[in-house]
C-alpha positions in Angstrom: -46.2 6.1 -8.6 -48.2 8.5 -10.7 -47.4 12.1 -10.0 -50.0 13.8 -7.9 -51.1 17.4 -7.3 -50.5 18.3 -3.7 -51.2 21.4 -1.6 -49.4 21.9 1.7 -50.0 24.9 4.0 -47.5 26.2 6.5 -44.4 25.4 4.5 -41.9 28.0 5.7 -40.5 25.8 8.4 -40.9 22.6 10.4 -43.1 19.8 9.2 -44.5 21.6 6.2 -41.0 22.6 5.0 -39.8 19.0 5.1 -43.0 17.7 3.5 -42.5 19.8 0.4 -39.1 18.4 -0.2 -40.3 14.8 0.3 -43.0 15.2 -2.3 -40.7 17.0 -4.7 -38.1 14.3 -4.5 -40.8 11.7 -5.6 -41.8 13.8 -8.6 -45.1 15.1 -7.3 -46.4 18.6 -8.2 -46.6 20.8 -5.1 -48.2 24.1 -4.2 -46.4 25.2 -1.1 -48.4 27.9 0.8 -47.1 30.2 3.6 -47.0 33.8 4.5 -43.2 33.6 4.1 -42.5 31.8 0.8 -38.8 32.6 0.7 -37.5 29.4 2.5 -39.1 27.2 -0.2 -38.3 29.5 -3.0 -34.6 29.4 -2.2 -34.6 25.6 -2.6 -35.6 26.0 -6.3 -37.3 22.6 -6.3 -38.6 21.2 -9.6 -42.4 21.0 -9.9 -42.9 23.1 -6.8 -44.8 26.4 -6.9 -44.9 28.8 -3.9 -46.2 32.2 -3.3 -47.1 34.3 -0.3 -50.4 33.1 1.2 -52.3 34.5 4.2 -55.1 32.3 5.7 -56.9 35.4 6.9 -57.0 37.1 3.5 -59.9 36.2 1.1 -57.8 37.2 -1.9 -55.3 34.5 -1.1 -57.9 31.8 -1.7 -58.8 33.4 -5.0 -55.1 33.1 -6.0 -55.2 29.4 -5.2 -58.4 28.8 -7.1 -56.9 30.6 -10.2 -53.7 28.6 -10.0 -55.5 25.2 -9.8 -57.7 26.2 -12.8 -54.8 27.4 -14.9 -51.8 25.2 -14.0 -53.2 21.9 -12.7 -56.2 21.4 -15.0 -58.6 21.6 -12.1 -57.3 18.6 -10.2 -56.2 18.4 -6.5 -55.2 15.0 -5.2 -54.0 15.9 -1.7 -54.5 18.8 0.6 -52.5 18.9 3.8 -53.8 21.5 6.3 -50.5 21.9 8.2 -50.4 25.7 9.0 -51.0 26.3 12.7 -50.8 29.1 15.3 -49.8 28.2 18.9 -50.4 30.5 21.8 -49.2 29.6 25.3 -50.8 32.1 27.6 -53.0 32.0 30.7 -56.7 32.1 29.7 -57.5 35.1 31.8 -54.7 37.1 30.1 -55.6 36.0 26.6 -57.4 38.8 24.7 -60.4 38.4 22.4 -58.1 39.3 19.4 -55.5 36.6 20.4 -58.1 33.9 20.7 -59.6 35.0 17.4 -56.2 34.9 15.7 -55.6 31.3 16.7 -59.0 30.2 15.4 -58.5 32.2 12.2 -55.5 30.1 11.3 -56.3 26.7 13.0 -60.1 26.5 12.2 -61.4 29.1 9.8 -58.3 28.9 7.6 -58.7 25.1 7.4 -62.4 25.3 6.5 -61.8 27.9 3.8 -58.9 26.1 2.3 -61.1 22.9 2.0 -64.0 24.9 0.5 -61.6 26.3 -2.1 -60.2 23.0 -3.3 -63.5 21.0 -3.1 -64.5 21.7 -6.8 -61.2 20.1 -7.9 -61.4 16.9 -5.9 -62.8 13.4 -6.5 -63.5 10.3 -4.5 -59.8 9.4 -4.6 -58.6 12.8 -3.3 -57.5 13.1 0.3 -57.7 16.0 2.8 -55.4 15.6 5.8 -55.7 18.1 8.6 -53.0 18.3 11.3 -54.4 18.5 14.8 -52.9 17.9 18.2 -53.1 15.4 21.0 -54.2 18.4 23.1 -57.4 18.6 21.0 -58.4 15.0 21.6 -61.2 14.5 24.1 -59.9 12.8 27.3 -56.2 13.4 26.6 -53.9 15.3 29.0 -54.4 19.0 28.8 -51.9 21.8 29.6 -52.5 25.2 31.2 -52.0 28.1 28.8 -53.2 26.2 25.7 -56.9 27.0 25.9 -57.1 28.7 22.4 -54.7 26.3 20.7 -56.1 23.0 22.0 -59.7 23.9 21.7 -59.1 25.0 18.1 -57.5 21.7 17.3 -60.5 19.9 18.8 -62.7 21.8 16.4 -60.6 20.6 13.5 -61.2 17.0 14.6 -65.0 17.4 14.7 -65.0 19.3 11.4 -63.1 16.4 9.7 -65.7 13.9 11.0 -68.6 16.0 9.7 -67.1 16.6 6.3 -66.3 13.0 5.8 -69.9 12.2 6.3 -71.2 15.0 4.1 -68.9 14.0 1.2 -68.8 10.3 1.7 -70.6 9.6 -1.7 -68.5 12.0 -3.8 -65.3 12.4 -2.0 -62.8 13.7 -1.1 -61.8 11.6 1.9 -61.1 13.4 5.1 -58.8 12.4 7.9 -57.1 14.1 10.8 -53.8 13.4 12.6 -53.5 14.4 16.2 -49.7 14.8 16.7 -47.8 14.5 19.9 -44.8 16.7 20.6 -42.6 17.3 17.6 -39.3 19.3 17.7 -40.2 22.3 15.6 -39.6 26.0 15.8 -43.2 26.6 16.9 -42.8 24.2 19.8 -39.5 25.9 20.8 -41.2 29.3 20.8 -44.1 28.0 23.0 -42.0 25.8 25.3 -38.4 27.1 25.3 -35.9 24.4 26.1 -38.3 21.4 25.8 -36.9 18.6 23.7 -39.5 16.5 21.8 -38.8 12.9 21.0 -39.7 13.3 17.3 -38.1 15.5 14.7 -39.9 17.5 12.0 -38.5 15.3 9.3 -39.5 12.1 11.1 -43.1 13.3 11.4 -43.1 14.6 7.8 -42.2 11.1 6.6 -45.2 9.7 8.4 -47.5 12.3 7.0 -46.1 11.9 3.5 -47.0 8.2 3.4 -50.4 8.7 5.1 -51.5 11.5 2.8 -50.8 9.4 -0.3 -52.3 6.1 0.9 -54.4 6.7 4.0 -57.6 7.5 2.1 -57.7 3.8 1.0 -58.3 2.7 4.5 -59.7 5.6 6.5 -62.4 8.3 6.1 -63.5 10.6 8.8 -61.0 9.1 11.2 -58.8 10.6 14.0 -55.4 9.0 14.2 -53.3 9.7 17.3 -49.7 10.0 16.2 -47.9 10.1 19.5 -45.3 7.7 21.0 -46.6 8.4 24.5 -50.0 7.9 26.2 -50.6 10.7 28.8 
């Protein structure tokens, strides 16, 4: 397989951390973005670049733009919007700032990341955004996740809209609504809960889908869950 240029956000732990290693093992060039870049840096993976990246900081996107222009000859093949913020708190106790922070990462960060890489994509490029089953209309909802699940619903609609807007030129846009995955973020939100899928298992699925899914799908929501609430 030809080496591709791949950007992954939220790579300090969980699914993103595993994804970077999978791509690196197959010889792809990866830009791993997270506020804490140390976990990936310590791996010293070949063809992997990482630096501190804050989805709420406009300067961070300028750094990504400069990197693509200088190091990747203005080409991005895959963007995986994996970074996410999860808040488990009763709605009436959730502050304006907390709601805003969740949307800053889960919605505004996704849209700005896409806007940043658009000039460097083509019809074969693939943008994969990670949503949640909680953001799917008609799925089971859980108290305390008003900010998180509604933000993930917004990402689903954004994906559908962008796929239509860029259907002639590319890139392709798809969104994966994940069920429960055993990650540090899940443990923080739901202490003691044991999910049936590991971060590595889910990363393997996303790895394959990000490289090949654009051949079959555009503007689609795929529910990646082994249960049907």
